[in-house]
C-alpha positions as CSV (number, residue, x, y, z in Angstrom):
1,M,0.0,0.0,0.0
2,G,1.4,3.4,-1.0
3,E,2.4,6.2,1.3
4,T,-0.6,8.2,0.4
5,S,-2.9,5.4,1.4
6,W,-1.2,5.1,4.8
7,N,-1.2,8.9,5.4
8,R,-5.0,9.2,4.8
9,I,-7.3,6.7,6.3
10,C,-11.0,7.5,5.7
11,L,-13.6,6.2,8.1
12,M,-17.1,6.4,6.6
13,F,-20.1,6.5,8.9
14,S,-23.7,6.4,7.7
15,L,-23.2,8.6,4.6
16,Q,-26.6,9.9,3.5
17,F,-27.0,13.5,2.5
18,T,-24.9,16.4,3.7
19,V,-21.5,15.3,5.0
20,Y,-18.9,17.0,7.1
21,S,-15.3,15.9,7.8
22,L,-12.9,16.1,10.8
23,Q,-9.2,15.7,10.2
24,F,-6.6,14.8,12.9
25,T,-3.1,13.4,13.1
26,V,-1.9,10.5,15.2
27,Y,1.8,9.5,15.1
28,G,2.2,11.3,11.8
29,L,-0.8,9.6,10.2
30,Q,-3.5,11.9,9.0
31,F,-7.1,10.6,9.6
32,T,-10.2,12.0,8.0
33,V,-13.4,11.0,9.7
34,Y,-16.6,11.5,7.7
35,R,-20.0,11.6,9.4
36,S,-23.4,12.3,8.0
37,L,-25.4,15.3,9.4
38,N,-28.6,13.3,8.5
39,I,-28.3,10.3,10.9
40,D,-30.7,7.4,10.6
41,L,-33.1,7.4,13.5
42,D,-32.4,3.7,14.1
43,D,-28.8,4.6,15.0
44,M,-29.9,7.2,17.5
45,R,-30.8,6.8,21.2
46,T,-34.2,8.3,21.3
47,G,-36.5,8.9,24.3
48,I,-39.9,10.4,24.7
49,F,-41.3,12.5,27.5
50,V,-45.1,12.8,27.3
51,G,-47.9,14.6,29.1
52,S,-50.7,17.1,28.8
53,F,-48.4,19.8,30.1
54,N,-51.3,22.1,31.1
55,P,-49.2,24.1,31.9
56,F,-45.6,23.1,31.3
57,T,-43.9,23.7,34.7
58,V,-40.4,24.2,36.1
59,G,-40.7,20.6,37.3
60,H,-41.3,19.4,33.7
61,D,-38.4,21.5,32.5
62,S,-36.1,20.0,35.2
63,I,-37.0,16.4,34.0
64,V,-36.3,17.4,30.3
65,R,-32.9,18.9,31.1
66,R,-31.8,16.0,33.3
67,A,-33.0,13.4,30.7
68,L,-31.4,15.1,27.7
69,P,-27.8,13.9,28.4
70,L,-29.1,10.3,28.3
71,F,-30.2,10.6,24.6
72,D,-29.2,11.7,21.2
73,R,-32.8,12.9,20.6
74,L,-35.6,13.6,23.1
75,V,-39.1,14.0,21.8
76,I,-41.6,15.8,24.0
77,G,-45.1,14.4,23.2
78,V,-48.0,16.7,23.9
79,V,-51.3,14.8,24.5
80,G,-53.7,15.8,21.7
81,D,-56.8,14.4,23.3
82,N,-57.6,13.7,26.9
83,V,-61.1,12.6,27.8
84,H,-60.4,13.4,31.4
85,K,-59.4,17.0,30.7
86,P,-61.8,18.4,28.0
87,D,-61.2,22.0,28.9
88,M,-57.5,22.1,28.1
89,P,-56.0,24.7,25.8
90,S,-55.5,23.3,22.3
91,A,-52.6,20.9,21.8
92,E,-51.1,23.3,19.3
93,A,-51.0,26.1,21.8
94,R,-49.4,23.9,24.4
95,M,-46.9,22.6,21.9
96,K,-45.9,26.1,20.8
97,V,-45.1,27.2,24.4
98,I,-42.8,24.2,24.8
99,S,-41.3,24.5,21.3
100,D,-40.4,28.2,22.0
101,L,-38.7,27.2,25.3
102,Y,-36.4,24.7,23.6
103,A,-36.0,26.5,20.2
104,E,-32.2,26.7,20.7
105,E,-31.8,22.9,21.5
106,P,-31.6,20.8,18.3
107,R,-31.8,17.5,20.2
108,I,-35.3,18.3,21.5
109,E,-38.4,18.0,19.3
110,V,-41.9,18.8,20.4
111,K,-44.9,17.0,18.8
112,V,-48.6,16.5,19.3
113,Y,-49.7,12.9,19.6
114,H,-52.9,10.9,19.9
115,G,-53.4,7.5,21.4
116,L,-51.1,5.4,23.5
117,A,-47.6,6.6,24.5
118,M,-46.1,3.3,23.5
119,D,-47.5,3.7,20.0
120,F,-46.1,7.3,19.9
121,A,-42.7,5.9,21.0
122,K,-42.7,3.4,18.2
123,T,-43.6,6.1,15.6
124,E,-40.6,8.1,16.8
125,G,-38.2,5.2,16.9
126,A,-37.9,5.6,20.6
127,R,-37.1,2.7,23.0
128,Y,-37.5,4.6,26.2
129,I,-40.2,6.7,27.9
130,V,-39.0,9.2,30.5
131,K,-41.3,9.9,33.5
132,G,-41.0,12.2,36.4
133,V,-41.9,10.8,39.9
134,R,-42.9,13.2,42.7
135,T,-44.6,10.9,45.3
136,V,-45.2,7.3,46.3
137,S,-48.5,7.4,44.5
138,D,-46.8,8.6,41.3
139,F,-44.4,5.7,41.6
140,E,-47.2,3.1,42.0
141,Y,-49.1,4.6,39.0
142,E,-46.0,4.6,36.8
143,Q,-45.1,1.1,37.8
144,W,-48.1,-0.6,36.2
145,Q,-47.8,1.7,33.2
146,A,-44.2,0.7,32.8
147,D,-45.1,-3.0,33.0
148,F,-47.6,-2.7,30.2
149,N,-45.4,-0.5,28.1
150,R,-42.6,-3.1,28.3
151,Q,-44.8,-6.3,28.0
152,I,-47.0,-5.0,25.2
153,G,-44.9,-2.5,23.4
154,G,-41.3,-3.5,24.2
155,I,-40.7,0.1,25.5
156,E,-38.6,0.6,28.7
157,T,-39.5,3.3,31.2
158,I,-36.9,5.6,32.9
159,L,-38.0,7.2,36.1
160,L,-36.4,10.4,37.2
161,Y,-37.2,11.5,40.7
162,T,-38.3,15.2,41.1
163,E,-35.8,17.6,42.7
164,P,-36.9,18.0,46.3
165,A,-37.4,21.8,45.9
166,L,-39.9,21.1,43.0
167,A,-41.8,18.2,44.5
168,S,-44.9,20.2,45.4
169,I,-45.3,21.7,42.0
170,S,-47.9,20.2,39.7
171,S,-49.9,21.4,36.7
172,S,-53.2,20.8,38.5
173,A,-52.0,22.9,41.5
174,L,-50.9,25.7,39.3
175,R,-54.2,25.7,37.5
176,E,-56.1,26.0,40.8
177,L,-53.9,28.8,42.1
178,S,-54.2,30.7,38.8
179,H,-58.0,30.3,39.0
180,F,-58.0,32.2,42.3
181,G,-55.8,35.0,40.9
182,V,-52.4,33.8,42.3
183,D,-49.4,34.7,40.1
184,V,-47.9,31.3,39.1
185,S,-45.2,32.6,36.8
186,P,-42.4,31.7,39.3
187,Y,-43.3,28.1,38.7
188,L,-43.2,28.3,34.9
189,P,-40.0,28.0,32.8
190,K,-38.6,31.4,32.0
191,K,-39.9,31.9,28.5
192,E,-43.3,30.6,29.4
193,A,-43.5,33.0,32.3
194,R,-42.4,35.9,30.1
195,E,-45.0,35.1,27.4
196,G,-47.8,34.5,29.9
197,G,-48.2,30.9,28.5
């Protein structure tokens, strides 16, 4: 093999559309690594975080930011229809609030979904559902859901315990306080509080 071949070793990874290269030198040998900017979803570690998010609280934001390092891609699923909460703001309005909050984070996507979370996970190529747990009753509820998601859908559940300082914050509590005229903006992520979402 000629000197040129030894001096330039090309490693090709998932070449699809737009490609960038990184060059570096080890012991006098120049390496060029090519990697696609359009990565196949099957090769990415994807998780979903789902809820009605009415409203999206600082507790939700904490779970998202703590879960993000675990994944290449985190999809926030906004429930589009909830028979138990018919008076919610539209799914599109709730989605916009969250999308604006993470507009600068390319690893986060926000989508409306209908139906079961396990089906949404499959649609997004996700193998994991992230859930936040505040109380013992939360844990018991999530336990049976996790069992069904795994047994029926093959989807694993990752539970993240709420930060102690945020354990009393819930969307239902904020809705009730807001109904009686209490300013709940301190319990909403910064952009949501600024926009009055």
